[in-house]
ZABAVO-676295 format. One record per residue (C-alpha): x, y, z; residue in one letter; residue number from 1. Coordinates in nm, 2 decimals. Layout:
BEGIN
+--------+--------+--------+-------+-------+
|      X |      Y |      Z | pamar | filum |
+--------+--------+--------+-------+-------+
|      X |      Y |      Z |     a |   NUM |
...
+--------+--------+--------+-------+-------+
This chain:
BEGIN
+--------+--------+--------+-------+-------+
|      X |      Y |      Z | pamar | filum |
+--------+--------+--------+-------+-------+
|   0.02 |  12.04 |  -1.13 |     x |     1 |
|  -0.24 |  11.78 |  -1.22 |     x |     2 |
|  -0.37 |  11.70 |  -0.87 |     x |     3 |
|  -0.62 |  11.44 |  -0.99 |     x |     4 |
|  -0.34 |  11.25 |  -1.17 |     x |     5 |
|  -0.11 |  11.27 |  -0.87 |     x |     6 |
|  -0.39 |  11.13 |  -0.63 |     x |     7 |
|  -0.44 |  10.84 |  -0.88 |     x |     8 |
|  -0.07 |  10.77 |  -0.88 |     x |     9 |
|  -0.05 |  10.78 |  -0.50 |     x |    10 |
|  -0.35 |  10.54 |  -0.46 |     x |    11 |
|  -0.21 |  10.30 |  -0.72 |     x |    12 |
|   0.14 |  10.31 |  -0.57 |     x |    13 |
|   0.00 |  10.25 |  -0.23 |     x |    14 |
|  -0.20 |   9.95 |  -0.35 |     x |    15 |
|   0.11 |   9.80 |  -0.52 |     x |    16 |
|   0.32 |   9.86 |  -0.20 |     x |    17 |
|   0.06 |   9.69 |   0.02 |     x |    18 |
|   0.03 |   9.39 |  -0.20 |     x |    19 |
|   0.42 |   9.35 |  -0.22 |     x |    20 |
|   0.44 |   9.38 |   0.16 |     x |    21 |
|   0.17 |   9.11 |   0.20 |     x |    22 |
|   0.37 |   8.88 |  -0.03 |     x |    23 |
|   0.67 |   8.89 |   0.20 |     x |    24 |
|   0.45 |   8.84 |   0.51 |     x |    25 |
|   0.46 |   9.21 |   0.63 |     x |    26 |
|   0.17 |   9.43 |   0.73 |     x |    27 |
|   0.02 |   9.62 |   0.44 |     x |    28 |
|   0.07 |   9.95 |   0.63 |     x |    29 |
|   0.44 |   9.90 |   0.59 |     x |    30 |
|   0.40 |   9.87 |   0.22 |     x |    31 |
|   0.18 |  10.18 |   0.20 |     x |    32 |
|   0.44 |  10.39 |   0.39 |     x |    33 |
|   0.73 |  10.26 |   0.18 |     x |    34 |
|   0.53 |  10.34 |  -0.14 |     x |    35 |
|   0.49 |  10.70 |  -0.02 |     x |    36 |
|   0.86 |  10.72 |   0.06 |     x |    37 |
|   0.93 |  10.60 |  -0.30 |     x |    38 |
|   0.71 |  10.88 |  -0.44 |     x |    39 |
|   0.85 |  11.13 |  -0.19 |     x |    40 |
|   0.96 |  11.47 |  -0.34 |     x |    41 |
|   1.29 |  11.43 |  -0.15 |     x |    42 |
|   1.36 |  11.08 |  -0.28 |     x |    43 |
|   1.29 |  11.03 |  -0.65 |     x |    44 |
|   1.10 |  11.35 |  -0.69 |     x |    45 |
|   0.81 |  11.18 |  -0.87 |     x |    46 |
|   0.55 |  11.38 |  -0.67 |     x |    47 |
|   0.62 |  11.76 |  -0.65 |     x |    48 |
|   0.66 |  11.94 |  -0.31 |     x |    49 |
|   0.34 |  12.14 |  -0.38 |     x |    50 |
|   0.13 |  11.83 |  -0.37 |     x |    51 |
|   0.18 |  11.79 |   0.01 |     x |    52 |
|   0.01 |  12.13 |   0.06 |     x |    53 |
|  -0.32 |  11.99 |  -0.08 |     x |    54 |
|  -0.36 |  11.68 |   0.13 |     x |    55 |
|  -0.49 |  11.81 |   0.46 |     x |    56 |
|  -0.86 |  11.76 |   0.37 |     x |    57 |
|  -0.80 |  11.41 |   0.26 |     x |    58 |
|  -0.60 |  11.31 |   0.57 |     x |    59 |
|  -0.88 |  11.46 |   0.79 |     x |    60 |
|  -1.14 |  11.26 |   0.61 |     x |    61 |
|  -0.93 |  10.94 |   0.66 |     x |    62 |
|  -0.88 |  11.02 |   1.02 |     x |    63 |
|  -1.25 |  11.06 |   1.08 |     x |    64 |
|  -1.31 |  10.70 |   0.96 |     x |    65 |
|  -1.00 |  10.56 |   1.14 |     x |    66 |
|  -1.09 |  10.71 |   1.48 |     x |    67 |
|  -1.46 |  10.60 |   1.44 |     x |    68 |
|  -1.34 |  10.24 |   1.39 |     x |    69 |
|  -1.12 |  10.27 |   1.70 |     x |    70 |
|  -1.42 |  10.39 |   1.90 |     x |    71 |
|  -1.62 |  10.10 |   1.76 |     x |    72 |
|  -1.38 |   9.86 |   1.93 |     x |    73 |
|  -1.48 |   9.98 |   2.27 |     x |    74 |
|  -1.79 |   9.76 |   2.33 |     x |    75 |
|  -1.88 |   9.78 |   2.70 |     x |    76 |
|  -1.98 |   9.41 |   2.73 |     x |    77 |
|  -1.64 |   9.30 |   2.59 |     x |    78 |
|  -1.45 |   9.54 |   2.81 |     x |    79 |
|  -1.64 |   9.42 |   3.12 |     x |    80 |
|  -1.54 |   9.07 |   3.06 |     x |    81 |
|  -1.17 |   9.17 |   3.06 |     x |    82 |
|  -1.19 |   9.29 |   3.42 |     x |    83 |
|  -1.00 |   9.55 |   3.62 |     x |    84 |
|  -0.66 |   9.42 |   3.50 |     x |    85 |
|  -0.72 |   9.59 |   3.16 |     x |    86 |
|  -0.78 |   9.93 |   3.33 |     x |    87 |
|  -0.47 |   9.91 |   3.55 |     x |    88 |
|  -0.24 |   9.78 |   3.28 |     x |    89 |
|  -0.37 |  10.02 |   3.01 |     x |    90 |
|  -0.35 |  10.33 |   3.23 |     x |    91 |
|   0.00 |  10.25 |   3.36 |     x |    92 |
|   0.16 |  10.13 |   3.03 |     x |    93 |
|   0.02 |  10.44 |   2.84 |     x |    94 |
|   0.14 |  10.69 |   3.11 |     x |    95 |
|   0.47 |  10.52 |   3.18 |     x |    96 |
|   0.54 |  10.53 |   2.80 |     x |    97 |
|   0.45 |  10.90 |   2.80 |     x |    98 |
|   0.67 |  10.99 |   3.10 |     x |    99 |
|   0.97 |  10.77 |   3.03 |     x |   100 |
|   0.99 |  10.88 |   2.66 |     x |   101 |
|   0.96 |  11.24 |   2.76 |     x |   102 |
|   1.22 |  11.23 |   3.03 |     x |   103 |
|   1.46 |  11.01 |   2.84 |     x |   104 |
|   1.45 |  11.22 |   2.53 |     x |   105 |
|   1.49 |  11.54 |   2.73 |     x |   106 |
|   1.81 |  11.41 |   2.89 |     x |   107 |
|   1.95 |  11.29 |   2.56 |     x |   108 |
|   1.87 |  11.60 |   2.35 |     x |   109 |
|   1.98 |  11.85 |   2.61 |     x |   110 |
|   2.29 |  11.66 |   2.72 |     x |   111 |
|   2.42 |  11.64 |   2.36 |     x |   112 |
|   2.30 |  11.99 |   2.27 |     x |   113 |
|   2.09 |  11.85 |   1.98 |     x |   114 |
|   1.94 |  12.19 |   1.90 |     x |   115 |
|   2.23 |  12.44 |   1.93 |     x |   116 |
|   2.11 |  12.78 |   2.05 |     x |   117 |
|   1.75 |  12.67 |   2.09 |     x |   118 |
|   1.56 |  12.77 |   2.40 |     x |   119 |
|   1.51 |  12.51 |   2.67 |     x |   120 |
|   1.16 |  12.62 |   2.76 |     x |   121 |
|   1.05 |  12.73 |   2.41 |     x |   122 |
|   1.20 |  12.44 |   2.21 |     x |   123 |
|   1.34 |  12.14 |   2.40 |     x |   124 |
|   1.05 |  12.10 |   2.64 |     x |   125 |
|   0.77 |  12.13 |   2.37 |     x |   126 |
|   0.95 |  11.88 |   2.15 |     x |   127 |
|   0.99 |  11.61 |   2.41 |     x |   128 |
|   0.65 |  11.66 |   2.56 |     x |   129 |
|   0.48 |  11.62 |   2.22 |     x |   130 |
|   0.70 |  11.32 |   2.13 |     x |   131 |
|   0.63 |  11.16 |   2.47 |     x |   132 |
|   0.25 |  11.19 |   2.42 |     x |   133 |
|   0.29 |  11.01 |   2.08 |     x |   134 |
|   0.45 |  10.71 |   2.26 |     x |   135 |
|   0.12 |  10.60 |   2.42 |     x |   136 |
|  -0.09 |  10.47 |   2.12 |     x |   137 |
|  -0.07 |  10.12 |   1.99 |     x |   138 |
|  -0.18 |   9.98 |   1.65 |     x |   139 |
|  -0.36 |   9.65 |   1.70 |     x |   140 |
|  -0.39 |   9.57 |   1.33 |     x |   141 |
|  -0.05 |   9.39 |   1.31 |     x |   142 |
|  -0.11 |   9.18 |   1.62 |     x |   143 |
|  -0.46 |   9.11 |   1.49 |     x |   144 |
|  -0.31 |   8.98 |   1.17 |     x |   145 |
|  -0.10 |   8.74 |   1.37 |     x |   146 |
|  -0.40 |   8.63 |   1.57 |     x |   147 |
|  -0.60 |   8.56 |   1.25 |     x |   148 |
|  -0.32 |   8.38 |   1.08 |     x |   149 |
|  -0.22 |   8.15 |   1.37 |     x |   150 |
|  -0.57 |   8.13 |   1.54 |     x |   151 |
|  -0.42 |   8.27 |   1.87 |     x |   152 |
|  -0.66 |   8.25 |   2.16 |     x |   153 |
|  -0.63 |   8.30 |   2.53 |     x |   154 |
|  -0.60 |   8.56 |   2.81 |     x |   155 |
|  -0.28 |   8.72 |   2.67 |     x |   156 |
|  -0.44 |   8.77 |   2.32 |     x |   157 |
|  -0.76 |   8.91 |   2.47 |     x |   158 |
|  -0.57 |   9.15 |   2.70 |     x |   159 |
|  -0.35 |   9.28 |   2.42 |     x |   160 |
|  -0.65 |   9.37 |   2.20 |     x |   161 |
|  -0.83 |   9.53 |   2.50 |     x |   162 |
|  -0.53 |   9.74 |   2.59 |     x |   163 |
|  -0.47 |   9.84 |   2.23 |     x |   164 |
|  -0.82 |   9.98 |   2.20 |     x |   165 |
|  -0.79 |  10.19 |   2.52 |     x |   166 |
|  -0.44 |  10.29 |   2.43 |     x |   167 |
|  -0.56 |  10.51 |   2.15 |     x |   168 |
|  -0.81 |  10.69 |   2.37 |     x |   169 |
|  -0.54 |  10.77 |   2.63 |     x |   170 |
|  -0.30 |  10.86 |   2.35 |     x |   171 |
|  -0.54 |  11.13 |   2.22 |     x |   172 |
|  -0.60 |  11.26 |   2.57 |     x |   173 |
|  -0.23 |  11.27 |   2.65 |     x |   174 |
|  -0.17 |  11.45 |   2.32 |     x |   175 |
|  -0.44 |  11.71 |   2.40 |     x |   176 |
|  -0.29 |  11.79 |   2.74 |     x |   177 |
|   0.07 |  11.79 |   2.59 |     x |   178 |
|  -0.04 |  12.03 |   2.32 |     x |   179 |
|  -0.17 |  12.28 |   2.58 |     x |   180 |
|   0.15 |  12.26 |   2.79 |     x |   181 |
|   0.37 |  12.28 |   2.48 |     x |   182 |
|   0.19 |  12.59 |   2.36 |     x |   183 |
|   0.23 |  12.75 |   2.71 |     x |   184 |
|   0.61 |  12.69 |   2.69 |     x |   185 |
|   0.63 |  12.83 |   2.33 |     x |   186 |
|   0.43 |  13.14 |   2.42 |     x |   187 |
|   0.63 |  13.19 |   2.75 |     x |   188 |
|   0.32 |  13.16 |   2.96 |     x |   189 |
|   0.31 |  13.05 |   3.32 |     x |   190 |
|   0.21 |  12.69 |   3.37 |     x |   191 |
|  -0.11 |  12.71 |   3.58 |     x |   192 |
|  -0.42 |  12.51 |   3.64 |     x |   193 |
|  -0.58 |  12.66 |   3.33 |     x |   194 |
|  -0.29 |  12.53 |   3.12 |     x |   195 |
|  -0.41 |  12.17 |   3.18 |     x |   196 |
|  -0.77 |  12.28 |   3.25 |     x |   197 |
|  -0.83 |  12.41 |   2.90 |     x |   198 |
|  -0.73 |  12.09 |   2.73 |     x |   199 |
|  -0.94 |  11.89 |   2.97 |     x |   200 |
|  -1.24 |  12.11 |   2.89 |     x |   201 |
|  -1.16 |  12.06 |   2.52 |     x |   202 |
|  -1.16 |  11.68 |   2.58 |     x |   203 |
|  -1.49 |  11.69 |   2.77 |     x |   204 |
|  -1.64 |  11.91 |   2.49 |     x |   205 |
|  -1.51 |  11.67 |   2.22 |     x |   206 |
|  -1.66 |  11.37 |   2.39 |     x |   207 |
|  -1.99 |  11.54 |   2.44 |     x |   208 |
|  -2.00 |  11.66 |   2.08 |     x |   209 |
|  -1.92 |  11.31 |   1.96 |     x |   210 |
|  -2.19 |  11.16 |   2.18 |     x |   211 |
|  -2.45 |  11.41 |   2.04 |     x |   212 |
|  -2.36 |  11.33 |   1.68 |     x |   213 |
|  -2.35 |  10.95 |   1.76 |     x |   214 |
|  -2.70 |  10.97 |   1.90 |     x |   215 |
|  -2.81 |  11.16 |   1.59 |     x |   216 |
|  -2.66 |  10.89 |   1.37 |     x |   217 |
|  -2.84 |  10.62 |   1.57 |     x |   218 |
|  -3.17 |  10.81 |   1.53 |     x |   219 |
|  -3.13 |  10.86 |   1.15 |     x |   220 |
|  -3.03 |  10.49 |   1.09 |     x |   221 |
|  -3.34 |  10.39 |   1.30 |     x |   222 |
|  -3.57 |  10.61 |   1.08 |     x |   223 |
|  -3.41 |  10.51 |   0.75 |     x |   224 |
|  -3.53 |  10.15 |   0.70 |     x |   225 |
|  -3.35 |  10.10 |   0.37 |     x |   226 |
|  -3.09 |   9.82 |   0.40 |     x |   227 |
|  -2.88 |   9.94 |   0.11 |     x |   228 |
|  -2.51 |   9.97 |   0.21 |     x |   229 |
|  -2.47 |  10.29 |   0.00 |     x |   230 |
|  -2.74 |  10.47 |   0.21 |     x |   231 |
|  -2.57 |  10.37 |   0.54 |     x |   232 |
|  -2.23 |  10.48 |   0.40 |     x |   233 |
|  -2.37 |  10.83 |   0.30 |     x |   234 |
|  -2.52 |  10.88 |   0.64 |     x |   235 |
|  -2.21 |  10.76 |   0.82 |     x |   236 |
|  -1.97 |  10.98 |   0.61 |     x |   237 |
|  -2.18 |  11.29 |   0.65 |     x |   238 |
|  -2.21 |  11.25 |   1.03 |     x |   239 |
|  -1.84 |  11.19 |   1.07 |     x |   240 |
|  -1.73 |  11.48 |   0.86 |     x |   241 |
|  -1.98 |  11.71 |   1.04 |     x |   242 |
|  -1.84 |  11.59 |   1.37 |     x |   243 |
|  -1.48 |  11.65 |   1.27 |     x |   244 |
|  -1.56 |  11.99 |   1.11 |     x |   245 |
|  -1.76 |  12.12 |   1.41 |     x |   246 |
|  -1.50 |  12.01 |   1.66 |     x |   247 |
|  -1.23 |  12.18 |   1.45 |     x |   248 |
|  -1.44 |  12.50 |   1.43 |     x |   249 |
|  -1.49 |  12.50 |   1.81 |     x |   250 |
|  -1.11 |  12.43 |   1.86 |     x |   251 |
|  -1.19 |  12.10 |   2.03 |     x |   252 |
|  -1.02 |  11.76 |   1.95 |     x |   253 |
|  -1.18 |  11.63 |   1.63 |     x |   254 |
|  -1.02 |  11.28 |   1.67 |     x |   255 |
|  -1.17 |  11.23 |   2.01 |     x |   256 |
|  -1.51 |  11.36 |   1.89 |     x |   257 |
|  -1.52 |  11.11 |   1.60 |     x |   258 |
|  -1.40 |  10.83 |   1.83 |     x |   259 |
|  -1.69 |  10.91 |   2.06 |     x |   260 |
|  -1.93 |  10.87 |   1.77 |     x |   261 |
|  -1.79 |  10.52 |   1.73 |     x |   262 |
|  -1.84 |  10.44 |   2.10 |     x |   263 |
|  -2.20 |  10.55 |   2.09 |     x |   264 |
|  -2.28 |  10.36 |   1.77 |     x |   265 |
|  -2.12 |  10.03 |   1.88 |     x |   266 |
|  -2.29 |  10.03 |   2.22 |     x |   267 |
|  -2.64 |  10.18 |   2.15 |     x |   268 |
|  -2.72 |  10.13 |   1.78 |     x |   269 |
|  -2.92 |   9.81 |   1.70 |     x |   270 |
|  -2.77 |   9.81 |   1.35 |     x |   271 |
|  -2.41 |   9.85 |   1.47 |     x |   272 |
|  -2.29 |   9.52 |   1.31 |     x |   273 |
|  -2.42 |   9.62 |   0.97 |     x |   274 |
|  -2.27 |   9.97 |   1.00 |     x |   275 |
|  -1.92 |   9.85 |   1.08 |     x |   276 |
|  -1.94 |   9.57 |   0.82 |     x |   277 |
|  -2.02 |   9.84 |   0.56 |     x |   278 |
|  -1.73 |  10.05 |   0.68 |     x |   279 |
|  -1.50 |   9.74 |   0.65 |     x |   280 |
|  -1.63 |   9.63 |   0.31 |     x |   281 |
|  -1.63 |   9.97 |   0.13 |     x |   282 |
|  -1.39 |  10.22 |   0.29 |     x |   283 |
|  -1.12 |  10.06 |   0.50 |     x |   284 |
|  -0.89 |   9.96 |   0.22 |     x |   285 |
|  -0.90 |  10.29 |   0.03 |     x |   286 |
|  -0.88 |  10.50 |   0.35 |     x |   287 |
|  -0.58 |  10.32 |   0.48 |     x |   288 |
|  -0.41 |  10.30 |   0.14 |     x |   289 |
|  -0.43 |  10.68 |   0.09 |     x |   290 |
|  -0.36 |  10.78 |   0.45 |     x |   291 |
|  -0.04 |  10.58 |   0.50 |     x |   292 |
|   0.09 |  10.64 |   0.15 |     x |   293 |
|   0.05 |  11.02 |   0.20 |     x |   294 |
|   0.22 |  10.98 |   0.54 |     x |   295 |
|   0.53 |  10.84 |   0.36 |     x |   296 |
|   0.51 |  11.14 |   0.12 |     x |   297 |
|   0.54 |  11.37 |   0.42 |     x |   298 |
|   0.88 |  11.23 |   0.53 |     x |   299 |
|   1.15 |  11.49 |   0.53 |     x |   300 |
|   1.48 |  11.32 |   0.43 |     x |   301 |
|   1.69 |  11.62 |   0.53 |     x |   302 |
|   1.57 |  11.60 |   0.89 |     x |   303 |
|   1.56 |  11.22 |   0.88 |     x |   304 |
|   1.94 |  11.19 |   0.84 |     x |   305 |
|   1.99 |  11.34 |   1.19 |     x |   306 |
|   1.70 |  11.16 |   1.35 |     x |   307 |
|   1.78 |  10.79 |   1.31 |     x |   308 |
|   1.94 |  10.76 |   1.66 |     x |   309 |
|   1.64 |  10.94 |   1.81 |     x |   310 |
|   1.41 |  10.70 |   1.63 |     x |   311 |
|   1.58 |  10.40 |   1.80 |     x |   312 |
|   1.58 |  10.58 |   2.14 |     x |   313 |
|   1.21 |  10.66 |   2.10 |     x |   314 |
|   1.14 |  10.29 |   2.03 |     x |   315 |
|   1.34 |  10.16 |   2.32 |     x |   316 |
|   1.20 |  10.41 |   2.57 |     x |   317 |
|   0.84 |  10.35 |   2.45 |     x |   318 |
|   0.88 |   9.97 |   2.48 |     x |   319 |
|   1.04 |  10.00 |   2.83 |     x |   320 |
|   0.75 |  10.22 |   2.95 |     x |   321 |
|   0.49 |   9.97 |   2.82 |     x |   322 |
|   0.67 |   9.67 |   2.97 |     x |   323 |
|   0.70 |   9.85 |   3.31 |     x |   324 |
|   0.34 |   9.96 |   3.30 |     x |   325 |
|   0.20 |   9.62 |   3.20 |     x |   326 |
|   0.40 |   9.44 |   3.47 |     x |   327 |
|   0.31 |   9.69 |   3.74 |     x |   328 |
|  -0.06 |   9.70 |   3.64 |     x |   329 |
|  -0.07 |   9.32 |   3.63 |     x |   330 |
|   0.08 |   9.29 |   3.98 |     x |   331 |
|  -0.18 |   9.54 |   4.12 |     x |   332 |
|  -0.47 |   9.36 |   3.95 |     x |   333 |
|  -0.32 |   9.02 |   4.04 |     x |   334 |
|  -0.34 |   8.91 |   3.67 |     x |   335 |
|  -0.19 |   8.57 |   3.57 |     x |   336 |
|   0.19 |   8.56 |   3.55 |     x |   337 |
|   0.19 |   8.48 |   3.18 |     x |   338 |
|  -0.03 |   8.79 |   3.11 |     x |   339 |
|   0.22 |   9.01 |   3.30 |     x |   340 |
|   0.51 |   8.85 |   3.11 |     x |   341 |
|   0.39 |   8.83 |   2.75 |     x |   342 |
|   0.13 |   9.10 |   2.69 |     x |   343 |
|   0.40 |   9.37 |   2.61 |     x |   344 |
|   0.52 |   9.18 |   2.31 |     x |   345 |
|   0.18 |   9.24 |   2.14 |     x |   346 |
|   0.19 |   9.62 |   2.21 |     x |   347 |
|   0.49 |   9.70 |   2.00 |     x |   348 |
|   0.32 |   9.80 |   1.67 |     x |   349 |
|   0.23 |  10.16 |   1.62 |     x |   350 |
|   0.05 |  10.32 |   1.33 |     x |   351 |
|  -0.27 |  10.50 |   1.23 |     x |   352 |
|  -0.36 |  10.72 |   1.53 |     x |   353 |
|  -0.01 |  10.83 |   1.61 |     x |   354 |
|   0.06 |  10.94 |   1.25 |     x |   355 |
|  -0.27 |  11.12 |   1.25 |     x |   356 |
|  -0.18 |  11.31 |   1.57 |     x |   357 |
|   0.16 |  11.40 |   1.42 |     x |   358 |
|  -0.01 |  11.52 |   1.09 |     x |   359 |
|  -0.26 |  11.74 |   1.29 |     x |   360 |
|   0.03 |  11.88 |   1.49 |     x |   361 |
|   0.20 |  11.97 |   1.16 |     x |   362 |
|  -0.11 |  12.18 |   1.07 |     x |   363 |
|  -0.05 |  12.40 |   1.37 |     x |   364 |
|   0.17 |  12.70 |   1.28 |     x |   365 |
|   0.30 |  12.73 |   1.64 |     x |   366 |
|   0.47 |  12.39 |   1.60 |     x |   367 |
|   0.62 |  12.46 |   1.25 |     x |   368 |
|   0.98 |  12.50 |   1.37 |     x |   369 |
|   1.00 |  12.13 |   1.48 |     x |   370 |
|   0.69 |  11.96 |   1.33 |     x |   371 |
|   0.88 |  11.80 |   1.05 |     x |   372 |
|   1.14 |  11.67 |   1.30 |     x |   373 |
|   0.86 |  11.50 |   1.52 |     x |   374 |
|   0.68 |  11.36 |   1.21 |     x |   375 |
|   1.00 |  11.20 |   1.08 |     x |   376 |
|   1.06 |  11.03 |   1.42 |     x |   377 |
|   0.71 |  10.90 |   1.43 |     x |   378 |
|   0.71 |  10.78 |   1.07 |     x |   379 |
|   1.06 |  10.62 |   1.11 |     x |   380 |
|   0.95 |  10.45 |   1.43 |     x |   381 |
|   0.62 |  10.33 |   1.27 |     x |   382 |
|   0.81 |  10.15 |   0.99 |     x |   383 |
|   1.03 |   9.97 |   1.24 |     x |   384 |
|   0.74 |   9.90 |   1.47 |     x |   385 |
|   0.53 |   9.75 |   1.18 |     x |   386 |
|   0.83 |   9.54 |   1.06 |     x |   387 |
|   0.92 |   9.40 |   1.41 |     x |   388 |
|   0.57 |   9.41 |   1.57 |     x |   389 |
|   0.42 |   9.09 |   1.40 |     x |   390 |
|   0.74 |   8.89 |   1.47 |     x |   391 |
|   0.76 |   8.99 |   1.84 |     x |   392 |
|   0.38 |   8.93 |   1.88 |     x |   393 |
|   0.41 |   8.59 |   1.73 |     x |   394 |
|   0.70 |   8.50 |   1.96 |     x |   395 |
|   0.52 |   8.63 |   2.27 |     x |   396 |
|   0.20 |   8.44 |   2.19 |     x |   397 |
|   0.39 |   8.12 |   2.12 |     x |   398 |
|   0.57 |   8.14 |   2.45 |     x |   399 |
|   0.24 |   8.21 |   2.62 |     x |   400 |
|   0.11 |   7.88 |   2.48 |     x |   401 |
|  -0.17 |   8.06 |   2.28 |     x |   402 |
|  -0.04 |   7.96 |   1.94 |     x |   403 |
+--------+--------+--------+-------+-------+
């Protein structure tokens, strides 16, 4: 197997898919995923099955950069301007999505005996808890594309982007806690304070580790006065990979750690604008192309045929949780009526972080009996979310009077 040739093929196919999607006014991420589906071993068989066993390192590198960028969107001065409404709405829509998706899927799967002979505690509960945690994150890129194209501006647009940034943080936290609970069920352990306490310690450790490496990055970029983009890129890449690697070694959450690096850099580095411009100019396109195309390669068609109903249920429950959370949080914070009414429409897209969490889950042997099943639902939902997301966002912003 010529791995170098196959990586070149994946990158080129992803590029073509992204450009074709752009031509028909769809987000590039949709084109990347569909290009991966086209190359999928279970579809045309162009890429052999063995190739998928060699992509973990590459997906981890991509996730380091993606989560760093997400952390970079959490600028304190910007968040402060958005007020307490953002906190209420984000917290409630993320957790309502988690709880509603978990409960709804559990009822549906168990009622229709979706996994005949499977243990309720060792199989059903871990599956729905993990899927529920993956309902929280939002991908702001599709809505951001609508904002750029139509010059949308106003409280609804600002609230959508603020919630989307926080969403990913809460999504990773929800996933970490859900992983601990799911493992306890699989291993037939009693749910105790330690079951949730250990993931919380892991979260605290991850944030602390990311903060340390973020401060180290700030010190190094302060000492290195060279303005060459290549120098900054080398420093950034090395720090992010070290952060991800050390967090993995300590069995902490590597995504939360690299996200924390981004938070420290955007808030405390005098050269933060230059650093993020370098990232956007030189790495974003190749990182996203490879990451999402490889995600499409991971799709398991055998499992997908029995999952399409669950994909639709997942989408409906997730959207209902976000709508309920936004409305309730908006009422508590006394946000304007149009914010409570139209913000949810911009929170439909879902992409990078949620796929990354599903891929990391797939690397855990304890979840191997159902990891393909969960990944298929996430990827299927992502394609639909990315197709419908820009349309729904445009309609919501137009009704809000911001287009």
